[in-house]
GUDRENKOL-310700 format. One record per residue (C-alpha): residue number from 1; residue in one letter; x, y, z. Coordinates in nm, 4 decimals, padded with zeros to 6 digits. Layout:
<pts>
<pt NUM a <X Y Z>>
...
</pts>
This chain:
<pts>
<pt 1 m <-00.8955 00.8117 01.7411>>
<pt 2 s <-00.5362 00.8443 01.7478>>
<pt 3 v <-00.3597 01.0433 01.5230>>
<pt 4 p <-00.0127 00.9026 01.3992>>
<pt 5 g <00.3153 01.0993 01.4758>>
<pt 6 p <00.6053 01.1633 01.1979>>
<pt 7 r <00.7228 00.8936 01.0108>>
<pt 8 p <00.9737 00.6532 01.2083>>
<pt 9 r <01.3050 00.6062 01.0745>>
<pt 10 s <01.3561 00.3352 00.8405>>
<pt 11 a <01.6883 00.2603 00.9985>>
<pt 12 a <01.5286 00.0731 01.3046>>
<pt 13 r <01.3504 -00.1505 01.0889>>
<pt 14 p <01.4228 -00.4963 01.2486>>
<pt 15 a <01.3840 -00.6897 00.9048>>
<pt 16 g <01.3331 -00.5844 00.5770>>
<pt 17 v <01.6561 -00.6122 00.4652>>
<pt 18 v <01.7658 -00.4090 00.1822>>
<pt 19 r <02.0222 -00.6145 -00.0426>>
<pt 20 r <02.1378 -00.3626 -00.3229>>
<pt 21 r <02.1247 -00.0124 -00.3458>>
<pt 22 l <02.2581 00.1392 -00.6535>>
<pt 23 a <02.0332 00.4109 -00.7526>>
<pt 24 p <01.9143 00.5430 -00.4147>>
<pt 25 v <01.7305 00.8581 -00.4912>>
<pt 26 v <01.4058 00.6987 -00.6763>>
<pt 27 a <01.4672 00.3400 -00.4949>>
<pt 28 a <01.4780 00.4931 -00.1654>>
<pt 29 a <01.1741 00.7244 -00.2241>>
<pt 30 a <00.9496 00.4369 -00.3796>>
<pt 31 l <01.0245 00.1654 -00.1004>>
<pt 32 t <01.0340 00.3667 00.2132>>
<pt 33 v <00.7320 00.5439 00.1154>>
<pt 34 l <00.5192 00.1898 00.0483>>
<pt 35 l <00.6871 00.0254 00.3437>>
<pt 36 s <00.6546 00.3101 00.6075>>
<pt 37 a <00.8595 00.1054 00.8774>>
<pt 38 c <00.8017 00.1185 01.2468>>
<pt 39 a <01.0492 00.1811 01.5301>>
<pt 40 d <00.9377 -00.0730 01.7621>>
<pt 41 e <00.9591 -00.4278 01.7349>>
<pt 42 v <00.7074 -00.6191 01.5498>>
<pt 43 v <00.6538 -00.9604 01.4960>>
<pt 44 f <00.6997 -01.0867 01.1453>>
<pt 45 r <00.4878 -01.3692 00.9771>>
<pt 46 p <00.3931 -01.4033 00.6207>>
<pt 47 l <00.0159 -01.3251 00.5180>>
<pt 48 t <-00.1735 -01.6728 00.5078>>
<pt 49 e <-00.5257 -01.5893 00.5822>>
<pt 50 d <-00.7294 -01.8386 00.3366>>
<pt 51 p <-00.4802 -01.8833 00.0906>>
<pt 52 s <-00.7110 -02.1243 -00.1204>>
<pt 53 a <-00.9212 -01.8315 -00.1520>>
<pt 54 t <-00.6770 -01.6544 -00.3649>>
<pt 55 t <-00.7408 -01.6271 -00.7307>>
<pt 56 a <-00.5622 -01.4345 -01.0009>>
<pt 57 a <-00.7016 -01.1513 -01.1684>>
<pt 58 g <-00.6323 -00.9917 -01.5093>>
<pt 59 a <-00.4207 -00.6890 -01.5275>>
<pt 60 g <-00.6101 -00.3790 -01.3246>>
<pt 61 t <-00.8933 -00.5773 -01.2182>>
<pt 62 s <-00.9855 -00.7214 -00.8827>>
<pt 63 s <-01.0659 -01.1004 -00.8515>>
<pt 64 a <-01.3142 -01.0366 -00.5684>>
<pt 65 s <-01.5621 -00.7896 -00.4635>>
<pt 66 g <-01.4258 -00.4889 -00.3085>>
<pt 67 p <-01.4561 -00.4373 00.0873>>
<pt 68 s <-01.7464 -00.2190 00.0821>>
<pt 69 s <-01.9936 -00.5100 -00.0814>>
<pt 70 g <-02.0164 -00.7642 00.1953>>
<pt 71 p <-02.1849 -00.7707 00.5283>>
<pt 72 s <-01.9012 -00.8822 00.7254>>
<pt 73 p <-01.5236 -00.8878 00.6895>>
<pt 74 s <-01.3952 -01.0521 00.4257>>
<pt 75 s <-01.1617 -01.3416 00.4970>>
<pt 76 s <-01.0506 -01.4048 00.1195>>
<pt 77 r <-00.7750 -01.2758 -00.0587>>
<pt 78 s <-00.8120 -01.0772 -00.4090>>
<pt 79 e <-00.5228 -00.9916 -00.6195>>
<pt 80 v <-00.4893 -00.6866 -00.8794>>
<pt 81 r <-00.1781 -00.7188 -01.1014>>
<pt 82 f <-00.0222 -00.4350 -01.3191>>
<pt 83 a <00.2451 -00.4366 -01.5801>>
<pt 84 d <00.1584 -00.7646 -01.7440>>
<pt 85 g <00.1757 -00.9408 -01.4109>>
<pt 86 a <00.5361 -00.8024 -01.2973>>
<pt 87 v <00.3411 -00.6360 -00.9817>>
<pt 88 t <00.0983 -00.7973 -00.7558>>
<pt 89 l <-00.1322 -00.6023 -00.5070>>
<pt 90 s <-00.2814 -00.8683 -00.2684>>
<pt 91 v <-00.5500 -00.7553 -00.0370>>
<pt 92 g <-00.6469 -01.0001 00.2474>>
<pt 93 r <-00.9005 -00.9550 00.5263>>
<pt 94 v <-01.0880 -00.6448 00.5512>>
<pt 95 a <-01.1995 -00.5647 00.9090>>
<pt 96 a <-01.5027 -00.3429 00.7978>>
<pt 97 t <-01.8543 -00.3964 00.8947>>
<pt 98 t <-02.0288 -00.0455 00.9374>>
<pt 99 t <-02.1425 00.1424 00.6218>>
<pt 100 s <-01.8915 00.4211 00.6902>>
<pt 101 q <-01.6179 00.1618 00.7488>>
<pt 102 k <-01.6890 00.0059 00.4289>>
<pt 103 d <-01.6769 00.3326 00.2269>>
<pt 104 v <-01.3526 00.3871 00.3783>>
<pt 105 a <-01.2122 00.0744 00.2908>>
<pt 106 a <-01.3319 00.0960 -00.0593>>
<pt 107 a <-01.1585 00.4308 -00.0965>>
<pt 108 w <-00.8172 00.2574 00.0763>>
<pt 109 r <-00.8410 00.0008 -00.1826>>
<pt 110 r <-00.8814 00.2321 -00.4784>>
<pt 111 y <-00.5974 00.4454 -00.3648>>
<pt 112 w <-00.3471 00.2070 -00.3464>>
<pt 113 e <-00.4277 00.0428 -00.6614>>
<pt 114 v <-00.3918 00.3914 -00.8252>>
<pt 115 r <-00.0464 00.4068 -00.6285>>
<pt 116 i <00.0941 00.0748 -00.7117>>
<pt 117 r <00.0091 00.1077 -01.0772>>
<pt 118 a <00.1837 00.4451 -01.0964>>
<pt 119 y <00.5080 00.2905 -00.9637>>
<pt 120 a <00.4744 -00.0375 -01.1717>>
<pt 121 e <00.3387 00.1248 -01.5051>>
<pt 122 p <00.5321 00.4881 -01.4941>>
<pt 123 g <00.3740 00.5940 -01.7905>>
<pt 124 t <00.0079 00.5691 -01.6808>>
<pt 125 d <-00.1935 00.8712 -01.6334>>
<pt 126 v <-00.1910 00.9603 -01.2716>>
<pt 127 v <-00.4686 01.2376 -01.2885>>
<pt 128 q <-00.7070 00.9716 -01.1025>>
<pt 129 a <-00.5073 00.9963 -00.8111>>
<pt 130 q <-00.6111 01.3523 -00.7507>>
<pt 131 d <-00.9742 01.2309 -00.7042>>
<pt 132 l <-00.8436 00.9726 -00.4547>>
<pt 133 a <-00.6067 01.1590 -00.2518>>
<pt 134 s <-00.4732 01.5059 -00.1408>>
<pt 135 g <-00.2029 01.6535 00.1014>>
<pt 136 e <00.1158 01.4149 00.1317>>
<pt 137 a <-00.0833 01.1027 00.0113>>
<pt 138 l <-00.1097 01.2752 -00.3007>>
<pt 139 d <00.2384 01.4514 -00.3330>>
<pt 140 e <00.4198 01.1376 -00.2959>>
<pt 141 v <00.2340 00.9584 -00.5784>>
<pt 142 l <00.2863 01.2405 -00.8388>>
<pt 143 a <00.6549 01.2715 -00.7027>>
<pt 144 v <00.7495 00.9097 -00.6986>>
<pt 145 a <00.5685 00.8406 -01.0296>>
<pt 146 a <00.7304 01.1470 -01.1959>>
<pt 147 q <01.1002 01.0251 -01.0615>>
<pt 148 f <01.0273 00.6688 -01.2126>>
<pt 149 r <00.9551 00.8405 -01.5326>>
<pt 150 q <01.2452 01.0321 -01.5459>>
<pt 151 s <01.4654 00.7624 -01.4666>>
<pt 152 g <01.3361 00.4643 -01.6620>>
<pt 153 q <01.2895 00.2739 -01.3456>>
<pt 154 h <00.9710 00.0671 -01.2450>>
<pt 155 l <00.8408 -00.1471 -00.9469>>
<pt 156 e <00.8251 -00.4818 -00.9452>>
<pt 157 g <00.7233 -00.7795 -00.7148>>
<pt 158 t <00.4457 -00.8364 -00.4254>>
<pt 159 m <00.2801 -00.6123 -00.1917>>
<pt 160 a <00.0423 -00.7922 00.0441>>
<pt 161 l <-00.1828 -00.6376 00.2927>>
<pt 162 r <-00.4581 -00.7096 00.5169>>
<pt 163 v <-00.6470 -00.4669 00.7387>>
<pt 164 p <-00.7477 -00.5590 01.1171>>
<pt 165 a <-00.8931 -00.2098 01.1768>>
<pt 166 v <-01.0761 00.0844 00.9951>>
<pt 167 e <-01.1480 00.3855 01.2123>>
<pt 168 v <-01.3833 00.6302 01.1731>>
<pt 169 d <-01.4217 00.9541 01.3516>>
<pt 170 g <-01.6499 01.2104 01.1645>>
<pt 171 a <-01.4941 01.3380 00.8810>>
<pt 172 q <-01.1702 01.1780 00.9876>>
<pt 173 a <-01.0461 00.8041 00.9246>>
<pt 174 e <-00.7507 00.5782 00.9597>>
<pt 175 v <-00.7253 00.2490 00.7745>>
<pt 176 v <-00.4610 00.0090 00.9668>>
<pt 177 a <-00.2690 -00.2202 00.7604>>
<pt 178 c <-00.0436 -00.5138 00.8023>>
<pt 179 v <00.1737 -00.5041 00.4995>>
<pt 180 a <00.4426 -00.7865 00.3511>>
<pt 181 s <00.6363 -00.7173 00.0771>>
<pt 182 d <00.8820 -00.8377 -00.1825>>
<pt 183 l <00.9441 -00.5109 -00.3997>>
<pt 184 r <01.2347 -00.4364 -00.5920>>
<pt 185 v <01.2724 -00.1241 -00.8401>>
<pt 186 v <01.4209 -00.2344 -01.1900>>
<pt 187 d <01.5846 -00.0259 -01.4578>>
<pt 188 s <01.4838 -00.0129 -01.8303>>
<pt 189 a <01.8027 -00.2719 -01.8513>>
<pt 190 g <01.6159 -00.5505 -01.6251>>
<pt 191 t <01.8671 -00.4624 -01.3610>>
<pt 192 v <01.7421 -00.4699 -00.9894>>
<pt 193 v <01.8725 -00.1568 -00.8399>>
<pt 194 e <01.6894 -00.1898 -00.5090>>
<pt 195 d <01.5554 -00.5022 -00.3471>>
<pt 196 s <01.3799 -00.5034 -00.0283>>
<pt 197 s <01.1783 -00.7599 00.1561>>
<pt 198 a <00.9683 -00.6916 00.4727>>
<pt 199 g <00.6941 -00.9183 00.6535>>
<pt 200 l <00.4266 -00.7567 00.8388>>
<pt 201 l <00.4875 -00.3863 00.9239>>
<pt 202 p <00.2041 -00.2053 01.0426>>
<pt 203 q <00.1067 00.0954 00.8429>>
<pt 204 v <-00.1973 00.3615 00.8554>>
<pt 205 t <-00.3433 00.5581 00.5792>>
<pt 206 t <-00.5470 00.8177 00.6822>>
<pt 207 f <-00.8380 00.9816 00.5063>>
<pt 208 a <-01.0519 01.3033 00.5255>>
<pt 209 r <-01.4142 01.3295 00.3930>>
<pt 210 t <-01.4585 01.5769 00.1372>>
<pt 211 d <-01.7617 01.6424 -00.1197>>
<pt 212 g <-01.5995 01.4187 -00.3553>>
<pt 213 g <-01.6177 01.1220 -00.0756>>
<pt 214 w <-01.3013 00.9772 00.1233>>
<pt 215 r <-00.9560 01.0810 00.0142>>
<pt 216 a <-00.6415 00.9704 00.1538>>
<pt 217 t <-00.4261 01.2343 00.3114>>
<pt 218 k <-00.1100 01.0672 00.4454>>
<pt 219 v <00.0393 00.7174 00.4624>>
<pt 220 v <00.2891 00.6580 00.7785>>
<pt 221 g <00.4400 00.3544 00.9817>>
<pt 222 r <00.2306 00.2889 01.3383>>
<pt 223 s <00.4517 00.2295 01.6050>>
<pt 224 d <00.1743 00.1667 01.8504>>
<pt 225 s <00.0296 -00.1306 01.6520>>
<pt 226 r <00.1538 -00.4954 01.5745>>
<pt 227 c <00.0972 -00.7415 01.3192>>
<pt 228 d <00.0651 -01.0637 01.5132>>
</pts>
């Protein structure tokens, strides 16, 4: 299983245009970490897998079963909404077939739900993140959530993901995701201080198996993957 290298520089992102940058400290941290842009050229295309299967869920609840519940990769999309619908996390097809792959995919989904909620609802208790992540993956959630709380800013928009690969090698695993987003950072007055949109950027969340289950350890861009 390949190990991702250092996070590529966001300046090389061919698309994902940042249109406003008035409060860079919090905004750049949130959007750069979420998108983890790759240095090589990627193919940009909207997430359109089985759009007829998309249904809306209530705040903090999923509209479909988690990726570990089915016997084969899911082709339908589920949505989780936060902050009274201001933020949507949309998950499309997850290519997980073995038991270990499904377990990792389920941990990946829980981690990203907690992470996005922490940015969409900065007053939310993020203690659950400590059960789902460690290392950089945990530090980023806690640090960015704290910055949002202190600044009075929060995240709005949509982040859509699909997972073409879940790789498990003993006690280590990677979830390779294709990420499309229309995210923005908004201040307490409703002013957009950072507005960024990007289509289909490859991203990897790495995991380590612990006594408490799979925990996310790092989120990076992946320059050797393409989201065709």
